[in-house]
Residue frames as qw, qx, qy, qz and C-alpha x, y, z in Angstrom:
[[0.467, 0.464, 0.599, -0.456, 180.50, 129.17, 118.92],
 [0.471, 0.692, -0.159, -0.524, 180.80, 130.66, 115.40],
 [0.203, 0.470, -0.814, -0.273, 183.29, 128.18, 114.03],
 [0.284, 0.061, 0.933, -0.214, 181.28, 125.34, 115.53],
 [0.510, 0.581, 0.435, -0.461, 178.29, 126.65, 113.59],
 [0.661, 0.342, 0.505, 0.437, 180.28, 126.61, 110.36],
 [0.165, 0.982, 0.090, -0.036, 180.75, 130.41, 110.21],
 [0.689, -0.311, 0.251, 0.605, 184.07, 131.49, 108.69],
 [0.194, -0.331, 0.360, 0.850, 185.80, 133.34, 105.86],
 [0.062, -0.182, -0.624, -0.757, 183.48, 135.09, 103.39],
 [0.265, -0.632, -0.726, -0.054, 180.53, 135.14, 105.84],
 [0.085, -0.458, 0.131, -0.875, 178.89, 138.10, 107.40],
 [0.375, -0.423, -0.774, 0.284, 177.41, 138.07, 110.94],
 [0.184, -0.719, -0.192, -0.642, 174.92, 140.65, 112.09],
 [0.501, -0.293, -0.571, 0.581, 175.71, 142.10, 115.56],
 [0.173, -0.940, -0.294, -0.013, 174.73, 145.09, 117.70],
 [0.441, 0.501, -0.200, 0.718, 176.98, 148.13, 117.87],
 [0.376, -0.690, 0.151, -0.599, 175.44, 149.12, 121.18],
 [0.926, -0.374, 0.008, 0.047, 177.66, 147.23, 123.66],
 [0.403, -0.688, 0.505, 0.330, 181.29, 146.32, 124.00],
 [0.429, 0.623, -0.529, -0.385, 183.48, 145.22, 121.16],
 [0.437, -0.285, 0.850, -0.075, 183.79, 141.57, 122.33],
 [0.737, 0.372, 0.536, -0.176, 181.10, 140.18, 120.03],
 [0.546, 0.810, -0.156, -0.149, 182.50, 141.92, 116.92],
 [0.066, -0.687, 0.723, 0.034, 185.95, 140.73, 117.86],
 [0.627, -0.052, 0.769, -0.114, 184.70, 137.14, 118.12],
 [0.730, 0.619, 0.228, -0.181, 183.27, 137.44, 114.61],
 [0.331, 0.839, -0.425, -0.076, 186.62, 138.64, 113.21],
 [0.314, -0.502, 0.804, -0.047, 188.51, 135.89, 115.02],
 [0.740, 0.222, 0.622, -0.129, 186.21, 133.36, 113.28],
 [0.364, -0.026, 0.629, 0.686, 187.31, 134.84, 109.93],
 [0.155, 0.692, 0.664, 0.238, 183.96, 136.45, 109.25],
 [0.126, 0.267, 0.024, 0.955, 182.90, 140.13, 108.99],
 [0.007, -0.507, -0.672, 0.540, 180.63, 141.88, 111.53],
 [0.027, -0.445, -0.445, -0.776, 177.70, 143.81, 110.10],
 [0.016, -0.165, -0.567, 0.807, 176.03, 146.25, 112.46],
 [0.199, -0.579, -0.655, -0.443, 172.24, 146.59, 112.81],
 [0.182, -0.460, 0.182, -0.850, 170.34, 149.16, 114.77],
 [0.127, -0.140, -0.868, 0.459, 168.60, 148.64, 118.09],
 [0.278, -0.709, -0.569, -0.309, 165.09, 149.08, 119.45],
 [0.056, 0.600, -0.255, 0.756, 165.07, 152.23, 121.59],
 [0.690, -0.549, 0.062, -0.467, 163.15, 150.74, 124.53],
 [0.966, -0.254, 0.041, 0.034, 165.07, 147.50, 124.98],
 [0.084, -0.815, 0.536, 0.202, 168.48, 148.50, 123.57],
 [0.662, -0.076, 0.729, 0.158, 168.52, 145.05, 121.86],
 [0.118, -0.078, 0.694, 0.706, 168.76, 144.34, 118.12],
 [0.555, 0.377, 0.195, -0.715, 165.70, 145.41, 116.20],
 [0.668, 0.181, 0.712, 0.118, 164.39, 142.51, 114.04],
 [0.529, 0.813, 0.237, -0.060, 163.47, 144.90, 111.19],
 [0.004, 0.891, -0.423, -0.161, 166.98, 146.37, 111.24],
 [0.541, -0.304, 0.766, 0.167, 168.48, 142.90, 111.06],
 [0.665, 0.486, 0.565, 0.052, 166.35, 142.08, 108.07],
 [0.351, 0.928, 0.020, -0.121, 167.40, 145.31, 106.39],
 [0.072, -0.807, 0.564, 0.157, 171.13, 144.73, 106.65],
 [0.716, -0.119, 0.684, 0.072, 171.17, 141.03, 105.84],
 [0.458, 0.630, -0.395, -0.487, 172.50, 140.23, 102.42],
 [0.900, 0.253, -0.318, -0.155, 173.54, 137.19, 100.35],
 [0.525, 0.369, -0.654, 0.400, 176.74, 136.72, 102.35],
 [0.391, -0.460, 0.431, -0.670, 175.02, 137.05, 105.74],
 [0.537, 0.026, -0.843, -0.032, 175.11, 133.72, 107.52],
 [0.475, -0.422, -0.705, 0.317, 174.10, 134.54, 111.12],
 [0.191, -0.745, 0.040, -0.638, 172.87, 137.04, 113.70],
 [0.430, -0.054, -0.716, 0.547, 174.19, 137.08, 117.22],
 [0.423, -0.704, -0.349, -0.451, 171.45, 137.82, 119.77],
 [0.397, 0.018, -0.594, 0.700, 172.43, 139.48, 123.02],
 [0.336, -0.804, -0.490, -0.022, 170.28, 140.64, 125.86],
 [0.321, 0.441, -0.168, 0.821, 171.10, 144.10, 127.24],
 [0.157, -0.369, 0.370, -0.838, 170.94, 145.48, 130.81],
 [0.260, 0.139, 0.845, -0.445, 168.52, 142.69, 131.80],
 [0.615, 0.411, 0.000, -0.673, 166.15, 143.49, 128.92],
 [0.646, 0.025, 0.755, 0.110, 165.25, 140.38, 126.92],
 [0.112, 0.265, -0.593, -0.752, 165.66, 140.29, 123.11],
 [0.765, 0.262, 0.220, -0.546, 162.53, 139.43, 121.21],
 [0.281, -0.322, 0.860, 0.279, 164.09, 136.12, 120.07],
 [0.561, 0.421, 0.708, -0.081, 160.91, 134.86, 118.47],
 [0.430, 0.863, 0.077, -0.254, 160.76, 137.77, 116.00],
 [0.029, -0.737, 0.613, 0.283, 164.49, 137.41, 115.27],
 [0.457, -0.052, 0.881, 0.115, 164.06, 133.69, 114.60],
 [0.570, 0.656, 0.464, -0.171, 161.29, 134.60, 112.13],
 [0.243, 0.881, -0.302, -0.272, 163.73, 136.89, 110.34],
 [0.263, -0.484, 0.813, 0.191, 166.28, 134.12, 110.37],
 [0.589, 0.254, 0.767, -0.008, 163.87, 131.61, 108.83],
 [0.514, 0.808, 0.214, -0.194, 162.84, 134.05, 106.08],
 [0.314, 0.883, -0.341, -0.073, 166.38, 135.02, 105.17],
 [0.926, 0.173, -0.295, 0.158, 168.26, 131.79, 105.93],
 [0.101, 0.696, -0.484, 0.521, 170.22, 133.07, 108.96],
 [0.616, -0.222, -0.685, 0.319, 171.42, 131.22, 111.99],
 [0.333, -0.793, 0.032, -0.510, 170.18, 132.92, 115.13],
 [0.667, 0.026, -0.584, 0.462, 172.84, 132.48, 117.82],
 [0.451, -0.811, -0.109, -0.357, 171.72, 133.49, 121.27],
 [0.541, 0.208, -0.564, 0.588, 174.36, 134.29, 123.90],
 [0.484, -0.688, -0.494, 0.221, 173.87, 134.84, 127.58],
 [0.033, 0.927, -0.079, 0.365, 174.36, 138.39, 128.84],
 [0.478, 0.322, -0.570, 0.585, 177.58, 138.95, 130.72],
 [0.035, -0.130, 0.623, -0.770, 177.15, 138.62, 134.47],
 [0.572, -0.256, -0.452, -0.635, 173.74, 137.07, 133.96],
 [0.552, -0.203, -0.771, 0.243, 174.18, 134.91, 136.99],
 [0.042, -0.060, -0.422, 0.903, 173.67, 138.00, 139.16],
 [0.451, -0.093, -0.207, -0.863, 170.23, 138.39, 137.72],
 [0.713, -0.187, -0.620, -0.269, 169.22, 134.90, 138.94],
 [0.318, 0.054, -0.736, 0.595, 170.33, 135.33, 142.50],
 [0.221, -0.575, -0.746, 0.254, 168.05, 135.83, 145.53],
 [0.109, -0.475, -0.186, 0.854, 168.28, 139.60, 145.15],
 [0.103, 0.255, 0.642, 0.715, 166.38, 139.71, 141.86],
 [0.167, -0.733, -0.642, -0.151, 163.05, 140.56, 143.39],
 [0.358, -0.727, -0.193, 0.554, 164.61, 143.26, 145.46],
 [0.269, -0.169, 0.398, 0.861, 166.29, 144.78, 142.42],
 [0.027, -0.475, -0.685, -0.551, 162.95, 144.82, 140.63],
 [0.299, -0.797, -0.494, 0.179, 161.33, 146.45, 143.67],
 [0.358, -0.555, 0.037, 0.750, 164.04, 149.12, 143.65],
 [0.183, 0.097, 0.567, 0.797, 163.62, 149.71, 139.96],
 [0.118, -0.662, -0.677, -0.299, 159.88, 150.14, 140.42],
 [0.343, -0.756, -0.297, 0.471, 160.50, 152.63, 143.26],
 [0.287, -0.353, 0.270, 0.848, 162.80, 154.72, 141.04],
 [0.087, 0.294, 0.686, 0.660, 160.52, 154.54, 138.01],
 [0.183, -0.746, -0.635, -0.084, 157.58, 155.78, 140.06],
 [0.344, -0.832, -0.200, 0.386, 159.43, 158.80, 141.46],
 [0.433, -0.224, 0.326, 0.810, 162.07, 160.00, 138.98],
 [0.344, 0.825, 0.388, -0.224, 160.90, 163.05, 137.04],
 [0.027, 0.841, -0.313, -0.441, 164.04, 164.45, 135.41],
 [0.067, -0.372, 0.850, 0.367, 164.82, 161.43, 133.23],
 [0.776, 0.135, -0.326, -0.523, 163.14, 158.92, 130.98],
 [0.569, -0.356, 0.702, -0.239, 162.81, 155.72, 132.98],
 [0.046, 0.200, -0.916, -0.345, 163.23, 152.26, 131.45],
 [0.744, -0.013, -0.211, -0.634, 160.27, 150.44, 130.02],
 [0.243, -0.291, 0.892, -0.246, 160.29, 147.45, 132.41],
 [0.764, -0.004, -0.427, -0.483, 158.53, 144.16, 131.98],
 [0.868, -0.413, 0.160, -0.224, 158.08, 141.00, 133.89],
 [0.947, 0.108, -0.032, 0.302, 161.25, 139.54, 132.37],
 [0.258, 0.801, -0.275, 0.465, 163.46, 142.60, 132.99],
 [0.805, -0.315, -0.375, 0.334, 166.13, 141.69, 135.56],
 [0.101, -0.980, 0.069, -0.160, 167.59, 145.22, 135.86],
 [0.836, -0.074, -0.053, 0.541, 171.20, 144.22, 135.76],
 [0.265, -0.069, -0.033, 0.961, 171.55, 147.86, 135.06],
 [0.127, 0.780, 0.539, -0.292, 168.92, 150.56, 135.62],
 [0.374, 0.008, 0.359, 0.855, 169.36, 152.63, 132.48],
 [0.182, 0.807, 0.410, -0.383, 167.60, 155.98, 131.97],
 [0.468, 0.484, 0.303, 0.674, 167.72, 158.57, 129.25],
 [0.187, -0.568, -0.217, 0.772, 168.52, 162.19, 129.93],
 [0.385, 0.793, 0.443, 0.164, 166.32, 164.39, 127.69],
 [0.160, -0.850, 0.097, 0.493, 167.88, 167.45, 126.09],
 [0.457, 0.804, -0.316, -0.215, 170.69, 167.95, 123.61],
 [0.907, 0.252, -0.327, 0.083, 172.27, 164.50, 123.75],
 [0.795, -0.008, -0.381, 0.472, 175.77, 163.80, 125.05],
 [0.195, 0.389, -0.315, 0.844, 176.65, 167.26, 126.48],
 [0.542, -0.464, 0.058, -0.698, 173.50, 167.44, 128.54],
 [0.933, -0.199, -0.295, -0.051, 173.76, 163.76, 129.62],
 [0.684, 0.153, -0.406, 0.587, 177.37, 164.21, 130.69],
 [0.073, -0.438, 0.252, -0.860, 176.58, 167.48, 132.60],
 [0.752, -0.406, -0.101, -0.509, 173.68, 165.69, 134.31],
 [0.903, -0.094, -0.376, 0.187, 175.91, 162.83, 135.31],
 [0.418, 0.293, -0.390, 0.766, 178.51, 165.18, 136.80],
 [0.336, -0.455, 0.145, -0.811, 175.85, 166.97, 138.78],
 [0.875, -0.314, -0.227, -0.289, 174.38, 163.70, 140.09],
 [0.791, 0.018, -0.417, 0.447, 177.84, 162.52, 141.24],
 [0.133, 0.413, -0.311, 0.846, 178.41, 165.83, 142.94],
 [0.626, -0.418, 0.061, -0.656, 175.32, 165.05, 145.00],
 [0.349, -0.419, 0.798, -0.258, 176.94, 161.83, 146.16],
 [0.854, 0.209, 0.379, -0.289, 175.15, 159.39, 143.85],
 [0.341, -0.308, 0.757, 0.464, 177.20, 157.04, 141.70],
 [0.722, 0.575, 0.258, -0.284, 176.17, 156.77, 138.02],
 [0.388, -0.374, 0.650, 0.536, 177.88, 155.74, 134.81],
 [0.556, 0.495, -0.290, -0.602, 177.54, 155.82, 131.07],
 [0.858, -0.048, 0.501, -0.105, 176.74, 152.21, 130.01],
 [0.757, 0.322, 0.387, 0.416, 178.00, 152.49, 126.46],
 [0.210, -0.704, 0.082, 0.673, 180.43, 155.32, 125.80],
 [0.231, 0.522, -0.513, -0.640, 181.13, 154.74, 122.08],
 [0.896, 0.259, 0.184, -0.311, 179.17, 152.45, 119.75],
 [0.740, -0.203, 0.536, 0.352, 181.33, 149.66, 118.25],
 [0.619, 0.594, 0.374, 0.353, 180.83, 150.94, 114.66],
 [0.085, 0.978, -0.093, 0.169, 182.61, 154.17, 115.76],
 [0.663, -0.597, 0.390, 0.226, 185.66, 152.39, 117.23],
 [0.144, 0.705, -0.561, -0.410, 188.77, 152.45, 114.95],
 [0.237, -0.198, 0.928, 0.208, 189.03, 148.66, 114.39],
 [0.268, 0.425, 0.864, 0.030, 185.37, 148.44, 113.31],
 [0.139, 0.481, 0.048, -0.864, 184.64, 151.85, 111.89],
 [0.302, 0.393, 0.797, 0.347, 181.81, 151.73, 109.41],
 [0.156, 0.080, -0.121, -0.977, 180.02, 154.39, 107.43],
 [0.226, -0.398, -0.853, -0.250, 176.61, 153.19, 108.42],
 [0.299, -0.395, 0.048, -0.868, 173.57, 154.90, 109.82],
 [0.468, -0.325, -0.804, 0.169, 172.43, 153.58, 113.18],
 [0.153, -0.592, 0.004, -0.791, 170.33, 156.45, 114.64],
 [0.757, -0.570, -0.160, -0.277, 168.86, 154.60, 117.58],
 [0.861, -0.134, -0.238, 0.430, 172.21, 153.22, 118.58],
 [0.386, 0.309, -0.137, 0.859, 173.93, 156.57, 118.46],
 [0.362, -0.630, -0.093, -0.681, 171.04, 158.32, 120.21],
 [0.847, -0.482, -0.224, -0.033, 171.20, 155.74, 123.01],
 [0.739, 0.023, -0.210, 0.640, 174.95, 156.16, 123.37],
 [0.139, 0.442, -0.041, 0.885, 174.44, 159.94, 123.69],
 [0.468, -0.514, -0.097, -0.712, 171.46, 159.89, 126.12],
 [0.837, -0.340, -0.422, -0.080, 171.73, 156.89, 128.40],
 [0.046, -0.578, 0.590, -0.562, 172.89, 156.85, 132.00],
 [0.672, -0.214, -0.708, 0.033, 172.95, 153.98, 134.44],
 [0.363, -0.629, 0.290, -0.623, 171.77, 154.67, 138.05],
 [0.060, 0.210, -0.924, 0.314, 172.41, 152.33, 141.03],
 [0.753, -0.208, -0.131, -0.611, 169.68, 149.77, 141.77],
 [0.349, 0.255, -0.879, 0.202, 171.68, 147.17, 143.65],
 [0.657, -0.427, -0.600, -0.162, 169.79, 144.71, 145.89],
 [0.559, -0.273, -0.498, 0.604, 171.82, 145.88, 148.89],
 [0.039, 0.339, 0.011, 0.940, 170.57, 149.48, 148.64],
 [0.030, -0.413, -0.697, 0.585, 168.42, 150.92, 151.47],
 [0.152, 0.828, 0.532, 0.087, 165.31, 153.02, 151.08],
 [0.184, -0.878, 0.022, 0.441, 167.41, 156.01, 152.04],
 [0.400, -0.262, 0.597, 0.644, 169.88, 155.22, 149.27],
 [0.270, 0.495, 0.719, 0.406, 167.05, 155.13, 146.75],
 [0.033, -0.924, -0.351, 0.148, 165.62, 158.38, 148.04],
 [0.312, -0.660, 0.284, 0.622, 169.06, 159.99, 147.60],
 [0.364, 0.109, 0.698, 0.608, 169.04, 158.88, 143.93],
 [0.110, 0.743, 0.633, 0.186, 165.59, 160.35, 143.42],
 [0.191, -0.907, -0.138, 0.348, 166.45, 163.62, 145.12],
 [0.386, -0.456, 0.419, 0.684, 169.69, 164.08, 143.23],
 [0.275, 0.269, 0.721, 0.576, 168.04, 163.46, 139.82],
 [0.015, 0.787, 0.602, 0.132, 164.84, 165.39, 140.43],
 [0.267, -0.787, -0.081, 0.551, 166.72, 168.42, 141.73],
 [0.338, -0.287, 0.485, 0.754, 168.24, 168.84, 138.27],
 [0.099, -0.010, -0.553, -0.827, 165.18, 169.40, 136.18],
 [0.397, 0.384, 0.683, -0.479, 161.87, 167.72, 136.60],
 [0.135, 0.284, -0.519, -0.795, 161.73, 167.76, 132.82],
 [0.437, -0.112, -0.766, -0.459, 159.15, 164.95, 132.49],
 [0.734, -0.372, 0.074, -0.563, 156.18, 163.64, 134.35],
 [0.413, -0.371, 0.817, -0.154, 156.94, 160.62, 136.59],
 [0.549, 0.180, -0.707, -0.408, 156.77, 157.34, 134.77],
 [0.641, -0.187, 0.571, -0.478, 154.52, 154.61, 136.20]]
């Protein structure tokens, strides 16, 4: 995709550090250099203002990726691209086909059920376009230690959960950068994915709510 767009040696490409390293690796394979921009805390997608802030004279493109079923504000990013002469390359989220299957409505219903009843975590800000490929919450407290302890306790109650992004890409050895990405790092420290599969029963969902709410009740339920 990058080479076909004329991106190569001497170019910079803006990417998100909140995700896996595959996108940054693709930039390097094209001969260009990845430049990391911060995310929006609600969507976990690239923040248009952050993209504009890191773009420089060598920046040729920005790679737009949706995250967890959240949709990037592509229109605002295209506005940034037009102002700063950047190609805006939109790529489909991995496993996006799952979001288009017949279980999408059920996943959204399950997400709504959880968001209406969970009180110990910050629930995702859903929208009509959110496909909930992952139901990602934030565990309030002191960042990674509290999130990890919360995850262990939830698993001990028989509920599967996982950390969606363990280490931001700009902290991985091949791409280590001395850059400040506060929202990216905060998200990596606080986020936890809870099950919301279309195959779950109401009892399964109740088990998730019970396990999480037993650990704190730190916040009012989100509606």
